[in-house]
BAMIBA-458034 format. One record per residue: residue number from 1; residue in three letters; chain; x, y, z of N, C-alpha, C, O in turn. Coordinates in steps of 0.2 Angstrom, whole numbers, plus 5000, padded with zeros to 4 digits. Layout:
% residues N
@n:NUM | res:ALA | chain:A | nc1:X | nc2:Y | nc3:Z | cac1:X | cac2:Y | cac3:Z | cc1:X | cc2:Y | cc3:Z | oc1:X | oc2:Y | oc3:Z
...
***
This chain:
% residues 104
@n:1 | res:MET | chain:A | nc1:5003 | nc2:4985 | nc3:5005 | cac1:4998 | cac2:4989 | cac3:5000 | cc1:4997 | cc2:4984 | cc3:4995 | oc1:5002 | oc2:4983 | oc3:4991
@n:2 | res:TYR | chain:A | nc1:4991 | nc2:4980 | nc3:4994 | cac1:4989 | cac2:4977 | cac3:4987 | cc1:4987 | cc2:4979 | cc3:4982 | oc1:4984 | oc2:4984 | oc3:4982
@n:3 | res:GLY | chain:A | nc1:4988 | nc2:4975 | nc3:4976 | cac1:4986 | cac2:4978 | cac3:4971 | cc1:4978 | cc2:4981 | cc3:4969 | oc1:4976 | oc2:4984 | oc3:4965
@n:4 | res:PHE | chain:A | nc1:4974 | nc2:4977 | nc3:4975 | cac1:4967 | cac2:4978 | cac3:4974 | cc1:4966 | cc2:4987 | cc3:4976 | oc1:4964 | oc2:4992 | oc3:4973
@n:5 | res:GLN | chain:A | nc1:4969 | nc2:4986 | nc3:4981 | cac1:4970 | cac2:4992 | cac3:4985 | cc1:4973 | cc2:4998 | cc3:4981 | oc1:4969 | oc2:5003 | oc3:4982
@n:6 | res:LEU | chain:A | nc1:4978 | nc2:4998 | nc3:4978 | cac1:4981 | cac2:5003 | cac3:4969 | cc1:4975 | cc2:5004 | cc3:4968 | oc1:4971 | oc2:5008 | oc3:4970
@n:7 | res:LEU | chain:A | nc1:4972 | nc2:4999 | nc3:4962 | cac1:4968 | cac2:4998 | cac3:4958 | cc1:4961 | cc2:5001 | cc3:4960 | oc1:4957 | oc2:5003 | oc3:4955
@n:8 | res:ARG | chain:A | nc1:4959 | nc2:5002 | nc3:4966 | cac1:4954 | cac2:5005 | cac3:4969 | cc1:4957 | cc2:5013 | cc3:4970 | oc1:4953 | oc2:5018 | oc3:4970
@n:9 | res:LEU | chain:A | nc1:4961 | nc2:5013 | nc3:4972 | cac1:4964 | cac2:5021 | cac3:4973 | cc1:4964 | cc2:5024 | cc3:4968 | oc1:4963 | oc2:5030 | oc3:4968
@n:10 | res:CYS | chain:A | nc1:4967 | nc2:5021 | nc3:4962 | cac1:4965 | cac2:5024 | cac3:4955 | cc1:4957 | cc2:5024 | cc3:4953 | oc1:4956 | oc2:5029 | oc3:4950
@n:11 | res:ASP | chain:A | nc1:4954 | nc2:5022 | nc3:4953 | cac1:4949 | cac2:5020 | cac3:4951 | cc1:4944 | cc2:5028 | cc3:4955 | oc1:4940 | oc2:5032 | oc3:4952
@n:12 | res:GLU | chain:A | nc1:4946 | nc2:5028 | nc3:4961 | cac1:4943 | cac2:5035 | cac3:4964 | cc1:4947 | cc2:5041 | cc3:4962 | oc1:4944 | oc2:5046 | oc3:4962
@n:13 | res:MET | chain:A | nc1:4952 | nc2:5042 | nc3:4961 | cac1:4955 | cac2:5047 | cac3:4958 | cc1:4953 | cc2:5048 | cc3:4951 | oc1:4953 | oc2:5054 | oc3:4949
@n:14 | res:THR | chain:A | nc1:4952 | nc2:5043 | nc3:4947 | cac1:4948 | cac2:5044 | cac3:4940 | cc1:4942 | cc2:5046 | cc3:4944 | oc1:4940 | oc2:5052 | oc3:4942
@n:15 | res:SER | chain:A | nc1:4939 | nc2:5044 | nc3:4947 | cac1:4932 | cac2:5049 | cac3:4947 | cc1:4930 | cc2:5056 | cc3:4949 | oc1:4926 | oc2:5059 | oc3:4947
@n:16 | res:LEU | chain:A | nc1:4936 | nc2:5057 | nc3:4953 | cac1:4936 | cac2:5065 | cac3:4954 | cc1:4939 | cc2:5070 | cc3:4949 | oc1:4938 | oc2:5076 | oc3:4949
@n:17 | res:GLY | chain:A | nc1:4944 | nc2:5067 | nc3:4944 | cac1:4945 | cac2:5070 | cac3:4940 | cc1:4955 | cc2:5070 | cc3:4940 | oc1:4960 | oc2:5073 | oc3:4937
@n:18 | res:LEU | chain:A | nc1:4954 | nc2:5067 | nc3:4945 | cac1:4965 | cac2:5069 | cac3:4948 | cc1:4969 | cc2:5066 | cc3:4943 | oc1:4975 | oc2:5067 | oc3:4942
@n:19 | res:VAL | chain:A | nc1:4965 | nc2:5058 | nc3:4938 | cac1:4969 | cac2:5057 | cac3:4933 | cc1:4967 | cc2:5055 | cc3:4929 | oc1:4961 | oc2:5057 | oc3:4929
@n:20 | res:LEU | chain:A | nc1:4967 | nc2:5052 | nc3:4923 | cac1:4963 | cac2:5053 | cac3:4916 | cc1:4962 | cc2:5045 | cc3:4915 | oc1:4957 | oc2:5042 | oc3:4913
@n:21 | res:SER | chain:A | nc1:4967 | nc2:5041 | nc3:4918 | cac1:4967 | cac2:5033 | cac3:4917 | cc1:4970 | cc2:5030 | cc3:4921 | oc1:4972 | oc2:5033 | oc3:4926
@n:22 | res:ARG | chain:A | nc1:4971 | nc2:5023 | nc3:4919 | cac1:4975 | cac2:5020 | cac3:4921 | cc1:4982 | cc2:5020 | cc3:4920 | oc1:4987 | oc2:5019 | oc3:4924
@n:23 | res:GLU | chain:A | nc1:4982 | nc2:5021 | nc3:4914 | cac1:4989 | cac2:5023 | cac3:4911 | cc1:4993 | cc2:5027 | cc3:4913 | oc1:4998 | oc2:5026 | oc3:4915
@n:24 | res:HIS | chain:A | nc1:4989 | nc2:5035 | nc3:4912 | cac1:4988 | cac2:5039 | cac3:4916 | cc1:4992 | cc2:5038 | cc3:4923 | oc1:4998 | oc2:5038 | oc3:4924
@n:25 | res:PHE | chain:A | nc1:4988 | nc2:5037 | nc3:4928 | cac1:4991 | cac2:5034 | cac3:4935 | cc1:4998 | cc2:5031 | cc3:4936 | oc1:5004 | oc2:5032 | oc3:4939
@n:26 | res:SER | chain:A | nc1:4995 | nc2:5026 | nc3:4929 | cac1:5003 | cac2:5020 | cac3:4930 | cc1:5011 | cc2:5025 | cc3:4930 | oc1:5016 | oc2:5025 | oc3:4933
@n:27 | res:ARG | chain:A | nc1:5009 | nc2:5030 | nc3:4923 | cac1:5015 | cac2:5034 | cac3:4922 | cc1:5015 | cc2:5039 | cc3:4926 | oc1:5021 | oc2:5039 | oc3:4929
@n:28 | res:SER | chain:A | nc1:5011 | nc2:5044 | nc3:4928 | cac1:5014 | cac2:5048 | cac3:4932 | cc1:5014 | cc2:5049 | cc3:4940 | oc1:5018 | oc2:5051 | oc3:4944
@n:29 | res:TRP | chain:A | nc1:5008 | nc2:5045 | nc3:4940 | cac1:5007 | cac2:5043 | cac3:4951 | cc1:5013 | cc2:5039 | cc3:4950 | oc1:5018 | oc2:5042 | oc3:4951
@n:30 | res:CYS | chain:A | nc1:5014 | nc2:5033 | nc3:4948 | cac1:5017 | cac2:5028 | cac3:4949 | cc1:5024 | cc2:5028 | cc3:4948 | oc1:5028 | oc2:5025 | oc3:4951
@n:31 | res:GLY | chain:A | nc1:5026 | nc2:5033 | nc3:4941 | cac1:5032 | cac2:5032 | cac3:4940 | cc1:5034 | cc2:5027 | cc3:4935 | oc1:5040 | oc2:5026 | oc3:4932
@n:32 | res:ARG | chain:A | nc1:5028 | nc2:5023 | nc3:4934 | cac1:5029 | cac2:5015 | cac3:4930 | cc1:5027 | cc2:5016 | cc3:4922 | oc1:5024 | oc2:5021 | oc3:4919
@n:33 | res:GLY | chain:A | nc1:5028 | nc2:5009 | nc3:4919 | cac1:5024 | cac2:5011 | cac3:4909 | cc1:5017 | cc2:5012 | cc3:4911 | oc1:5014 | oc2:5011 | oc3:4917
@n:34 | res:HIS | chain:A | nc1:5016 | nc2:5013 | nc3:4905 | cac1:5008 | cac2:5012 | cac3:4904 | cc1:5003 | cc2:5008 | cc3:4906 | oc1:4997 | oc2:5009 | oc3:4907
@n:35 | res:SER | chain:A | nc1:5008 | nc2:5001 | nc3:4905 | cac1:5004 | cac2:4995 | cac3:4906 | cc1:5004 | cc2:4992 | cc3:4914 | oc1:5001 | oc2:4987 | oc3:4915
@n:36 | res:TYR | chain:A | nc1:5006 | nc2:4996 | nc3:4919 | cac1:5007 | cac2:4995 | cac3:4925 | cc1:5002 | cc2:4992 | cc3:4929 | oc1:5004 | oc2:4987 | oc3:4933
@n:37 | res:MET | chain:A | nc1:4996 | nc2:4995 | nc3:4929 | cac1:4990 | cac2:4995 | cac3:4933 | cc1:4986 | cc2:4987 | cc3:4928 | oc1:4983 | oc2:4982 | oc3:4931
@n:38 | res:HIS | chain:A | nc1:4988 | nc2:4988 | nc3:4922 | cac1:4985 | cac2:4982 | cac3:4920 | cc1:4987 | cc2:4974 | cc3:4923 | oc1:4984 | oc2:4969 | oc3:4923
@n:39 | res:ASP | chain:A | nc1:4994 | nc2:4976 | nc3:4927 | cac1:4996 | cac2:4969 | cac3:4929 | cc1:4994 | cc2:4967 | cc3:4937 | oc1:4997 | oc2:4963 | oc3:4940
@n:40 | res:TYR | chain:A | nc1:4989 | nc2:4971 | nc3:4938 | cac1:4986 | cac2:4970 | cac3:4945 | cc1:4979 | cc2:4968 | cc3:4942 | oc1:4975 | oc2:4967 | oc3:4946
@n:41 | res:THR | chain:A | nc1:4977 | nc2:4968 | nc3:4937 | cac1:4970 | cac2:4965 | cac3:4935 | cc1:4971 | cc2:4957 | cc3:4933 | oc1:4966 | oc2:4953 | oc3:4932
@n:42 | res:ARG | chain:A | nc1:4977 | nc2:4955 | nc3:4932 | cac1:4979 | cac2:4948 | cac3:4930 | cc1:4980 | cc2:4944 | cc3:4936 | oc1:4980 | oc2:4947 | oc3:4941
@n:43 | res:HIS | chain:A | nc1:4980 | nc2:4937 | nc3:4936 | cac1:4977 | cac2:4932 | cac3:4939 | cc1:4983 | cc2:4933 | cc3:4943 | oc1:4989 | oc2:4935 | oc3:4941
@n:44 | res:ASP | chain:A | nc1:4981 | nc2:4933 | nc3:4950 | cac1:4985 | cac2:4935 | cac3:4957 | cc1:4988 | cc2:4940 | cc3:4958 | oc1:4991 | oc2:4940 | oc3:4962
@n:45 | res:GLY | chain:A | nc1:4987 | nc2:4947 | nc3:4953 | cac1:4987 | cac2:4953 | cac3:4953 | cc1:4984 | cc2:4957 | cc3:4958 | oc1:4987 | oc2:4961 | oc3:4962
@n:46 | res:ALA | chain:A | nc1:4979 | nc2:4955 | nc3:4959 | cac1:4976 | cac2:4959 | cac3:4964 | cc1:4979 | cc2:4958 | cc3:4972 | oc1:4979 | oc2:4963 | oc3:4976
@n:47 | res:THR | chain:A | nc1:4983 | nc2:4950 | nc3:4973 | cac1:4985 | cac2:4949 | cac3:4980 | cc1:4992 | cc2:4952 | cc3:4978 | oc1:4994 | oc2:4954 | oc3:4984
@n:48 | res:ALA | chain:A | nc1:4995 | nc2:4953 | nc3:4975 | cac1:5001 | cac2:4955 | cac3:4975 | cc1:5003 | cc2:4960 | cc3:4980 | oc1:4999 | oc2:4965 | oc3:4980
@n:49 | res:ARG | chain:A | nc1:5008 | nc2:4962 | nc3:4983 | cac1:5010 | cac2:4966 | cac3:4984 | cc1:5013 | cc2:4972 | cc3:4981 | oc1:5016 | oc2:4970 | oc3:4975
@n:50 | res:VAL | chain:A | nc1:5013 | nc2:4981 | nc3:4983 | cac1:5013 | cac2:4985 | cac3:4978 | cc1:5021 | cc2:4986 | cc3:4981 | oc1:5022 | oc2:4986 | oc3:4987
@n:51 | res:SER | chain:A | nc1:5026 | nc2:4988 | nc3:4976 | cac1:5034 | cac2:4990 | cac3:4979 | cc1:5033 | cc2:4995 | cc3:4984 | oc1:5028 | oc2:5000 | oc3:4983
@n:52 | res:PRO | chain:A | nc1:5038 | nc2:4995 | nc3:4991 | cac1:5038 | cac2:5002 | cac3:4993 | cc1:5040 | cc2:5008 | cc3:4988 | oc1:5038 | oc2:5014 | oc3:4990
@n:53 | res:LYS | chain:A | nc1:5042 | nc2:5008 | nc3:4984 | cac1:5047 | cac2:5013 | cac3:4979 | cc1:5040 | cc2:5016 | cc3:4975 | oc1:5040 | oc2:5021 | oc3:4973
@n:54 | res:THR | chain:A | nc1:5036 | nc2:5013 | nc3:4974 | cac1:5029 | cac2:5015 | cac3:4970 | cc1:5024 | cc2:5018 | cc3:4975 | oc1:5020 | oc2:5023 | oc3:4974
@n:55 | res:VAL | chain:A | nc1:5023 | nc2:5015 | nc3:4981 | cac1:5019 | cac2:5019 | cac3:4987 | cc1:5023 | cc2:5027 | cc3:4989 | oc1:5021 | oc2:5032 | oc3:4992
@n:56 | res:GLU | chain:A | nc1:5028 | nc2:5025 | nc3:4988 | cac1:5033 | cac2:5032 | cac3:4991 | cc1:5030 | cc2:5039 | cc3:4987 | oc1:5027 | oc2:5044 | oc3:4990
@n:57 | res:ARG | chain:A | nc1:5032 | nc2:5036 | nc3:4980 | cac1:5029 | cac2:5041 | cac3:4974 | cc1:5022 | cc2:5043 | cc3:4976 | oc1:5019 | oc2:5047 | oc3:4979
@n:58 | res:ILE | chain:A | nc1:5019 | nc2:5038 | nc3:4973 | cac1:5012 | cac2:5040 | cac3:4974 | cc1:5008 | cc2:5045 | cc3:4982 | oc1:5004 | oc2:5049 | oc3:4982
@n:59 | res:ARG | chain:A | nc1:5014 | nc2:5042 | nc3:4988 | cac1:5012 | cac2:5045 | cac3:4993 | cc1:5014 | cc2:5055 | cc3:4993 | oc1:5012 | oc2:5060 | oc3:4996
@n:60 | res:ILE | chain:A | nc1:5019 | nc2:5055 | nc3:4989 | cac1:5024 | cac2:5063 | cac3:4987 | cc1:5018 | cc2:5066 | cc3:4984 | oc1:5015 | oc2:5071 | oc3:4986
@n:61 | res:ARG | chain:A | nc1:5018 | nc2:5062 | nc3:4977 | cac1:5012 | cac2:5063 | cac3:4972 | cc1:5006 | cc2:5068 | cc3:4977 | oc1:5007 | oc2:5074 | oc3:4977
@n:62 | res:LEU | chain:A | nc1:5002 | nc2:5065 | nc3:4981 | cac1:4996 | cac2:5065 | cac3:4982 | cc1:4998 | cc2:5071 | cc3:4988 | oc1:4994 | oc2:5076 | oc3:4988
@n:63 | res:ALA | chain:A | nc1:5004 | nc2:5071 | nc3:4993 | cac1:5005 | cac2:5077 | cac3:4996 | cc1:5006 | cc2:5083 | cc3:4992 | oc1:5004 | oc2:5089 | oc3:4995
@n:64 | res:GLU | chain:A | nc1:5008 | nc2:5083 | nc3:4986 | cac1:5008 | cac2:5089 | cac3:4980 | cc1:5003 | cc2:5091 | cc3:4977 | oc1:5002 | oc2:5097 | oc3:4975
@n:65 | res:ALA | chain:A | nc1:4998 | nc2:5086 | nc3:4977 | cac1:4993 | cac2:5089 | cac3:4973 | cc1:4989 | cc2:5092 | cc3:4979 | oc1:4986 | oc2:5098 | oc3:4979
@n:66 | res:SER | chain:A | nc1:4989 | nc2:5088 | nc3:4986 | cac1:4984 | cac2:5091 | cac3:4990 | cc1:4986 | cc2:5099 | cc3:4993 | oc1:4982 | oc2:5102 | oc3:4995
@n:67 | res:ALA | chain:A | nc1:4992 | nc2:5100 | nc3:4991 | cac1:4994 | cac2:5108 | cac3:4993 | cc1:4991 | cc2:5113 | cc3:4987 | oc1:4991 | oc2:5120 | oc3:4987
@n:68 | res:LEU | chain:A | nc1:4989 | nc2:5110 | nc3:4982 | cac1:4987 | cac2:5115 | cac3:4976 | cc1:4980 | cc2:5115 | cc3:4978 | oc1:4978 | oc2:5121 | oc3:4978
@n:69 | res:LEU | chain:A | nc1:4975 | nc2:5110 | nc3:4978 | cac1:4968 | cac2:5110 | cac3:4979 | cc1:4963 | cc2:5113 | cc3:4984 | oc1:4964 | oc2:5112 | oc3:4990
@n:70 | res:PRO | chain:A | nc1:4959 | nc2:5115 | nc3:4981 | cac1:4954 | cac2:5118 | cac3:4986 | cc1:4951 | cc2:5113 | cc3:4993 | oc1:4951 | oc2:5107 | oc3:4993
@n:71 | res:GLU | chain:A | nc1:4950 | nc2:5115 | nc3:4996 | cac1:4948 | cac2:5114 | cac3:5004 | cc1:4945 | cc2:5108 | cc3:5002 | oc1:4949 | oc2:5104 | oc3:5004
@n:72 | res:GLY | chain:A | nc1:4940 | nc2:5106 | nc3:5000 | cac1:4935 | cac2:5101 | cac3:4999 | cc1:4942 | cc2:5094 | cc3:4996 | oc1:4944 | oc2:5089 | oc3:4999
@n:73 | res:LEU | chain:A | nc1:4943 | nc2:5097 | nc3:4991 | cac1:4947 | cac2:5090 | cac3:4986 | cc1:4951 | cc2:5087 | cc3:4992 | oc1:4951 | oc2:5081 | oc3:4994
@n:74 | res:ARG | chain:A | nc1:4955 | nc2:5094 | nc3:4995 | cac1:4961 | cac2:5094 | cac3:4998 | cc1:4962 | cc2:5088 | cc3:5005 | oc1:4967 | oc2:5084 | oc3:5006
@n:75 | res:ASP | chain:A | nc1:4954 | nc2:5088 | nc3:5008 | cac1:4954 | cac2:5084 | cac3:5013 | cc1:4953 | cc2:5077 | cc3:5010 | oc1:4954 | oc2:5072 | oc3:5013
@n:76 | res:ARG | chain:A | nc1:4950 | nc2:5077 | nc3:5004 | cac1:4949 | cac2:5070 | cac3:5001 | cc1:4955 | cc2:5067 | cc3:4999 | oc1:4957 | oc2:5061 | oc3:5001
@n:77 | res:VAL | chain:A | nc1:4960 | nc2:5070 | nc3:4995 | cac1:4966 | cac2:5068 | cac3:4996 | cc1:4972 | cc2:5066 | cc3:5002 | oc1:4976 | oc2:5061 | oc3:5002
@n:78 | res:ARG | chain:A | nc1:4969 | nc2:5072 | nc3:5007 | cac1:4974 | cac2:5068 | cac3:5011 | cc1:4970 | cc2:5061 | cc3:5015 | oc1:4974 | oc2:5059 | oc3:5019
@n:79 | res:ALA | chain:A | nc1:4965 | nc2:5058 | nc3:5016 | cac1:4962 | cac2:5054 | cac3:5014 | cc1:4962 | cc2:5049 | cc3:5013 | oc1:4961 | oc2:5043 | oc3:5016
@n:80 | res:TYR | chain:A | nc1:4964 | nc2:5050 | nc3:5005 | cac1:4969 | cac2:5043 | cac3:5002 | cc1:4975 | cc2:5043 | cc3:5005 | oc1:4978 | oc2:5037 | oc3:5004
@n:81 | res:ASP | chain:A | nc1:4979 | nc2:5047 | nc3:5007 | cac1:4984 | cac2:5045 | cac3:5010 | cc1:4984 | cc2:5041 | cc3:5016 | oc1:4988 | oc2:5036 | oc3:5017
@n:82 | res:GLU | chain:A | nc1:4981 | nc2:5044 | nc3:5021 | cac1:4977 | cac2:5041 | cac3:5027 | cc1:4976 | cc2:5034 | cc3:5026 | oc1:4979 | oc2:5030 | oc3:5029
@n:83 | res:ALA | chain:A | nc1:4973 | nc2:5032 | nc3:5021 | cac1:4970 | cac2:5025 | cac3:5018 | cc1:4977 | cc2:5021 | cc3:5018 | oc1:4978 | oc2:5016 | oc3:5022
@n:84 | res:ILE | chain:A | nc1:4981 | nc2:5024 | nc3:5013 | cac1:4988 | cac2:5022 | cac3:5009 | cc1:4991 | cc2:5018 | cc3:5017 | oc1:4993 | oc2:5012 | oc3:5018
@n:85 | res:VAL | chain:A | nc1:4990 | nc2:5021 | nc3:5021 | cac1:4994 | cac2:5021 | cac3:5028 | cc1:4992 | cc2:5015 | cc3:5031 | oc1:4996 | oc2:5011 | oc3:5033
@n:86 | res:ARG | chain:A | nc1:4986 | nc2:5015 | nc3:5031 | cac1:4981 | cac2:5010 | cac3:5035 | cc1:4983 | cc2:5002 | cc3:5030 | oc1:4985 | oc2:4996 | oc3:5031
@n:87 | res:ASP | chain:A | nc1:4982 | nc2:5004 | nc3:5025 | cac1:4984 | cac2:4998 | cac3:5019 | cc1:4990 | cc2:4995 | cc3:5020 | oc1:4990 | oc2:4989 | oc3:5018
@n:88 | res:LEU | chain:A | nc1:4995 | nc2:4997 | nc3:5021 | cac1:5001 | cac2:4996 | cac3:5022 | cc1:5003 | cc2:4993 | cc3:5028 | oc1:5007 | oc2:4988 | oc3:5030
@n:89 | res:ARG | chain:A | nc1:4998 | nc2:4996 | nc3:5033 | cac1:4999 | cac2:4992 | cac3:5042 | cc1:4997 | cc2:4985 | cc3:5040 | oc1:5000 | oc2:4980 | oc3:5041
@n:90 | res:ILE | chain:A | nc1:4990 | nc2:4984 | nc3:5035 | cac1:4987 | cac2:4981 | cac3:5036 | cc1:4991 | cc2:4974 | cc3:5033 | oc1:4992 | oc2:4968 | oc3:5036
@n:91 | res:ALA | chain:A | nc1:4994 | nc2:4975 | nc3:5027 | cac1:4997 | cac2:4972 | cac3:5022 | cc1:5004 | cc2:4968 | cc3:5027 | oc1:5007 | oc2:4963 | oc3:5026
@n:92 | res:ASP | chain:A | nc1:5005 | nc2:4972 | nc3:5032 | cac1:5010 | cac2:4970 | cac3:5036 | cc1:5010 | cc2:4965 | cc3:5041 | oc1:5015 | oc2:4961 | oc3:5043
@n:93 | res:LEU | chain:A | nc1:5005 | nc2:4965 | nc3:5043 | cac1:5001 | cac2:4963 | cac3:5046 | cc1:5000 | cc2:4955 | cc3:5043 | oc1:5005 | oc2:4951 | oc3:5043
@n:94 | res:LEU | chain:A | nc1:4995 | nc2:4955 | nc3:5040 | cac1:4994 | cac2:4950 | cac3:5035 | cc1:5001 | cc2:4944 | cc3:5032 | oc1:5003 | oc2:4938 | oc3:5033
@n:95 | res:GLY | chain:A | nc1:5005 | nc2:4951 | nc3:5030 | cac1:5011 | cac2:4946 | cac3:5028 | cc1:5016 | cc2:4943 | cc3:5034 | oc1:5020 | oc2:4939 | oc3:5033
@n:96 | res:ARG | chain:A | nc1:5014 | nc2:4945 | nc3:5039 | cac1:5019 | cac2:4943 | cac3:5047 | cc1:5016 | cc2:4936 | cc3:5049 | oc1:5019 | oc2:4932 | oc3:5051
@n:97 | res:ARG | chain:A | nc1:5007 | nc2:4936 | nc3:5048 | cac1:5006 | cac2:4930 | cac3:5050 | cc1:5006 | cc2:4924 | cc3:5045 | oc1:5006 | oc2:4918 | oc3:5047
@n:98 | res:SER | chain:A | nc1:5005 | nc2:4926 | nc3:5039 | cac1:5008 | cac2:4921 | cac3:5033 | cc1:5015 | cc2:4916 | cc3:5033 | oc1:5015 | oc2:4910 | oc3:5032
@n:99 | res:THR | chain:A | nc1:5019 | nc2:4921 | nc3:5037 | cac1:5028 | cac2:4919 | cac3:5038 | cc1:5026 | cc2:4915 | cc3:5044 | oc1:5028 | oc2:4909 | oc3:5044
@n:100 | res:GLU | chain:A | nc1:5022 | nc2:4917 | nc3:5050 | cac1:5020 | cac2:4912 | cac3:5056 | cc1:5018 | cc2:4907 | cc3:5054 | oc1:5022 | oc2:4902 | oc3:5054
@n:101 | res:ALA | chain:A | nc1:5012 | nc2:4906 | nc3:5051 | cac1:5010 | cac2:4901 | cac3:5051 | cc1:5013 | cc2:4896 | cc3:5046 | oc1:5011 | oc2:4891 | oc3:5046
@n:102 | res:ARG | chain:A | nc1:5021 | nc2:4898 | nc3:5041 | cac1:5024 | cac2:4893 | cac3:5037 | cc1:5029 | cc2:4891 | cc3:5043 | oc1:5031 | oc2:4886 | oc3:5043
@n:103 | res:CYS | chain:A | nc1:5030 | nc2:4896 | nc3:5047 | cac1:5036 | cac2:4893 | cac3:5053 | cc1:5032 | cc2:4889 | cc3:5057 | oc1:5036 | oc2:4887 | oc3:5062
@n:104 | res:SER | chain:A | nc1:5028 | nc2:4887 | nc3:5057 | cac1:5025 | cac2:4883 | cac3:5065 | cc1:5024 | cc2:4875 | cc3:5062 | oc1:5022 | oc2:4870 | oc3:5066
***
């Protein structure tokens, strides 16, 4: 998962009212400091990989939230988790390609 995907997730969750702000998302969902999301808006931050520990924490929080939400929101939150899994696969593929290109 890359920074731009994390920013998109945060913004979508904010629009649904699941988080109050990027700072709230940073602390409550990512388990990081209040400026964590801001780091991804800086130079090269959008293409930086998100740590596996942070991704795991977000996925756990999404699972917890989906268990408490009404069906319509539950489905949307589960779709966020599916998007994270997809984004992780894409990031892994892109990482392998760039490594292969350097080795050639």
